[in-house]
N, C-alpha and C positions, 0 to 999 in steps of 0.2 A: 629301828631295830636292826642291828647289823646281822647279816648272814654270811655264810661262807661264799667265796667266789667259786661257784660251781661253774666251771667254764664249759662253753660250747664252741664247737669249731667256728673259727672266724670272728668270734665275739671277744671283747675285752682283751685283745691282744693274743688270744690263743692261736696256736698253729692251725692251719686249715686242712691239713691232710689227715689221713687215718693213721696217726702216729702209733697207736697201740694195736694196729691190725696184727693178728696172729698171736697176740699175747693173752695169757690166761691169768686171771687174778683170783685169789681167795681173800676174803675180807674178814677181819676180826676186830673186836674192840669197839669203843664208843667214839662217835664223831660229834661230840657235843657242840663243837664250833659251827657245825653245819645246821643242826636243829636239836631242840631239846628232847624231842621224841626220838629215841634211838632207832626205831623202825623207819621213820621218815628220813633220818640222816643217812642210814645205810642205803635206802632206796635212791636218794639223790646221788650219792657217791657211785652207786652201781650205774645209774643212768649216765653220769659223766664219763665213766670208763667206756661204756657201750657206744656213746656218741663219738668216740675217737677210735672205734673199731675193735676195742678189747672185749674180752669175754669174762664174765664173772661166774664162778662156781661157789657153792656153799662150802664145799670141803675140798681138800687136796685131791689132785689127780696127778698122774705122771706127767701131764701136760702143763701143770701150774708153773708160770714164769715168775710171778711175784706174790708175796704175802703183803697186802696192804693192811697195816695195823693201826688202830686208833688207841685212844687212852684206855688203860686197863685191859690191853689185849690179852687173849687167853695164852698163858704160858706154854700150854701143850702145843698150840699151833705154832708158836714161835720155835720151840724145840724141834717140832716136826719139819718146819721149813729149813732150819739149820742142818738137820740130819739129811734132808733131801737136796741140799745145796740150792735152795730157793731163796733168792734175795728178799730180805725183809725191808719194806720201805714205809714211809709215813705219807700222810696226805700232802704235806708241804713239799716233799720231794716230787710227788706225782704232779702237783700244780706247776712246779718249776719246769718239769719236762714238757708239760702241755703248753706252757708259755714260751718255750724255746730258751729258757734261762739256764738250762741244764741239759746236757746230752746224756744218753745211756752210758757212754764210756765215762764221762765225768762222775756220774752217780756211782758207778762201781768203785771209783777211787775214794768216795766219801767214807767217813767212819761207819763201820758196821753197826746197825741197830740191834740191840739185844732186848730181852725182856725188860730190863731196867729203864730202857729208853721210853717206855710207855706208862711208867708209873709216876703218879703225882707230878711234881714240878719239873721232872725230867722230860715230860711229854712236850713236844713242840707242836702246837696246833697248826692247822692249815691257815692260809691267809684269809683275812676278813675284808670284805669291801662293804661300805655303807650303802643302803638303799639298792640292794642288788639281788636279783634273780629269785631262786626258789626258796619258799619258806615252809 
């Protein structure tokens, strides 16, 4: 049964330092690629962010750095992020950062993700590894 590559520091090629230290994430949407149970999936993604030094909040604060959006993400949160100039990212981009395949500067240069990026076939799921980690 494949599960999402929920990276931990120093494992599976993930960078070893607290790359997300000082960053604050708000999470919205479904991460079905992580787990079929949405609460378990969100909890796993939250643990991954925290293991790299990031902080996760339920809702926006003036300190929110990124909105991490999953499939069918709440359009209100995406609009709120854009209004606050908070960058909207998906799990795939976060994983690339954690693996060192993408820098923060390179991520800023990528196509901006909008509400439509998280609906139906437009959604880019996170990377899946077989026989791997949390279920």
